[in-house]
N, C-alpha and C positions, 0 to 999 in steps of 0.2 A: 400357598406360595405361588407366585407367578413364575412360569417356566420360560415363556418366550420373552426375550429381551427386545426392547424397541429402541429405535433411533429417533429422537425428537429433535427437530431442527427449528430454530427460531431465526426468522429473518428480521434484522434490525434496520429500520430506515434511519434517516438523519435525526428525527425527533421521535424515538420509539415510545410506545405505550404498551407495556406488557402486562397481562393479567397473571401475576405471579401465583396466586392461589390455584388457578386452573392448571398452570404448568406444574406446580408442586404436586397436585393430586394425580397427575399422569406419570410422574417420574418415580421409578423404583430402583432398587439396588441392582447394580450392574447394567442398567440401561445406559444409553449414550445420549448426552445432551450436546448438540452442536449449535453454536451461535454464529450466524453469518452477518457480519457488520458490513452494510452496503455503503460504499462511497469512501473517498479519501479526501482529507484526513478524517480520522475518527472524531466525532463530536463529543463534547462533554457528556451529553445525554446517552450516547452509545457506550461510552466508557463506564458510566454508572450502571447501565443495564448489563454490560459484560461482567462486571464485578459481582452484581447481584446473582446472575446466572451461575457463575462459578461457585459462589457460596451455597446456592440452592443444590447444585450437583453434589457438593461435598456433604451436605446434610443428608441427602438421599443415598449416599455411597454410589453415585452414578459416575460414569466416565464423563469428562468434560473436554470439549475442544472448541476453539474459537478461530474463525478465519476472517480475514479482511478480503472482501471482494469489491472490485471497483465498479461493477455494473450489475444491473438486474439480470442480464443474460448470463453473466458469470455465476451468479447465485443459483440460477435455475440449472446450470450445468453441473453443479456440485451435488444437487439433490439425487437421492436414490429412489427407486419406485415404491418401496415400502415405508418411506419416511413419514412420520407424523409431523406436519408442518404448521407452525404458527407464524402468522404474518403480522409483524409489528411495524408496518409501513403505512403512513397516512396518505390521503389524497389520491391523485391520479395514478401514481406509481403503485400504491397499494391495491387499487382496483385492477390495474394491469396484472399484477402478480397473482391475485386471486383468480382472475380469468385464465391466466396461463397455467395455473395449477389444476384447474377444473373444479366444478362445483362439488362441495362435500369433502374435498381433500385437505383444505386449508382452514385453520381456525383463525379468526380475526382477534388478535391479542393486542 
């Protein structure tokens, strides 16, 4: 049984592409899944991803939280040092986020 609880954070861009199987395998009972939806208003694709993440957390008996952040900098400010971060942001903004998080700290989902 896993003793240490983790906080997994998924950063959702405007057109997110999340590897749900990879996320599902990392999420355990009582872990925390936090989804940061970047930009306003929330797009239809972000809404679908949020609902899928909520269902995934429920299946794993994990805690779930979703936050709307209006900028990449605001998203970075919400992160905690021990977070496992998945970046579901495409293009230049995704590359910027991965660089800001440092190599090896963020998964590209």
